[in-house]
C-alpha positions as a printed NumPy array, in Angstrom:
array([[  3.673,  36.815,  12.196],
       [  1.747,  39.45 ,  14.151],
       [  3.349,  42.845,  14.761],
       [  4.073,  42.336,  18.476],
       [  5.748,  38.984,  17.872],
       [  7.708,  40.419,  14.955],
       [  9.069,  43.292,  17.055],
       [  9.842,  40.935,  19.948],
       [ 11.795,  38.654,  17.609],
       [ 13.761,  41.542,  16.095],
       [ 14.556,  42.878,  19.59 ],
       [ 15.71 ,  39.429,  20.719],
       [ 17.932,  38.852,  17.704],
       [ 19.405,  42.354,  17.811],
       [ 20.39 ,  41.874,  21.461],
       [ 22.402,  38.838,  20.413],
       [ 24.069,  40.839,  17.624],
       [ 25.891,  43.042,  20.089],
       [ 26.242,  46.041,  17.759],
       [ 26.525,  49.497,  19.269],
       [ 24.212,  52.33 ,  18.299],
       [ 27.005,  53.781,  16.162],
       [ 27.511,  50.463,  14.364],
       [ 23.779,  50.088,  13.803],
       [ 23.566,  53.642,  12.453],
       [ 26.334,  52.927,   9.955],
       [ 24.65 ,  49.643,   9.057],
       [ 21.44 ,  51.574,   8.44 ],
       [ 23.255,  53.966,   6.11 ],
       [ 24.768,  50.976,   4.299],
       [ 21.349,  49.377,   3.876],
       [ 19.836,  52.643,   2.638],
       [ 22.613,  52.801,   0.047],
       [ 21.761,  49.275,  -1.087],
       [ 18.072,  50.225,  -1.235],
       [ 18.985,  53.246,  -3.351],
       [ 20.968,  51.074,  -5.755],
       [ 18.091,  48.606,  -6.017],
       [ 15.55 ,  51.368,  -6.732],
       [ 17.793,  53.042,  -9.303],
       [ 18.369,  49.748, -11.109],
       [ 14.721,  48.655, -10.875],
       [ 13.504,  51.97 , -12.291],
       [ 16.157,  51.845, -15.02 ],
       [ 17.726,  55.149, -13.969],
       [ 20.358,  56.357, -16.386],
       [ 23.599,  54.446, -15.803],
       [ 22.073,  52.083, -13.227],
       [ 19.969,  49.609, -15.188],
       [ 22.937,  47.327, -15.897],
       [ 22.605,  45.743, -12.446],
       [ 19.257,  44.256, -13.528],
       [ 17.742,  44.469, -10.057],
       [ 14.041,  43.828,  -9.761],
       [ 11.125,  44.554,  -7.449],
       [ 12.06 ,  41.623,  -5.206],
       [ 15.514,  43.148,  -4.715],
       [ 13.89 ,  46.435,  -3.685],
       [ 11.624,  44.607,  -1.229],
       [ 14.614,  42.758,   0.24 ],
       [ 16.473,  46.014,   0.826],
       [ 13.367,  47.63 ,   2.323],
       [ 13.186,  44.746,   4.788],
       [ 16.867,  45.181,   5.701],
       [ 16.341,  48.898,   6.401],
       [ 13.278,  48.079,   8.521],
       [ 15.131,  45.436,  10.54 ],
       [ 18.104,  47.678,  11.278],
       [ 15.815,  50.516,  12.352],
       [ 13.975,  48.274,  14.804],
       [ 17.335,  47.024,  16.114],
       [ 18.362,  50.643,  16.67 ],
       [ 15.213,  51.228,  18.713],
       [ 16.063,  48.21 ,  20.854],
       [ 19.628,  49.443,  21.357],
       [ 18.242,  52.798,  22.532],
       [ 16.104,  50.976,  25.086],
       [ 12.841,  51.943,  23.426],
       [ 10.053,  49.576,  24.418],
       [  7.831,  47.882,  21.908],
       [  4.881,  49.848,  23.253],
       [  6.683,  53.194,  22.951],
       [  7.844,  52.319,  19.448],
       [  4.308,  51.442,  18.385],
       [  2.975,  54.676,  19.933],
       [  5.571,  56.759,  18.085],
       [  4.859,  55.019,  14.787],
       [  1.147,  55.628,  15.299],
       [  1.797,  59.294,  16.174],
       [  3.911,  59.799,  13.059],
       [  1.379,  57.968,  10.907],
       [ -1.369,  60.256,  12.157],
       [  0.839,  63.238,  11.31 ],
       [  1.263,  61.882,   7.767],
       [ -2.498,  61.449,   7.471],
       [ -3.141,  65.009,   8.641],
       [ -0.663,  66.391,   6.121],
       [ -2.274,  64.42 ,   3.316],
       [ -5.731,  65.683,   4.271],
       [ -4.612,  69.318,   4.056]])
């Protein structure tokens, strides 16, 4: 699915979800916690390997974090175009920092 269609679909679904910005923020924190658990287990961090999570689990949690973040943008009324511009701006900032 192309990027524009993907964002449109996430916006559409998140509108139907009816979560407030506060609820989405807490959901984001929850998903980041799950991502942290998956990474700790996948990398066999001391005391965390017992969960036996793998790379696919990490990818799944990454996707959840991504989806919630896009839903938060929609809830804030950020347009797809503005979101893409901001992502591009931040990406360019990353590139500049890496080049220095």
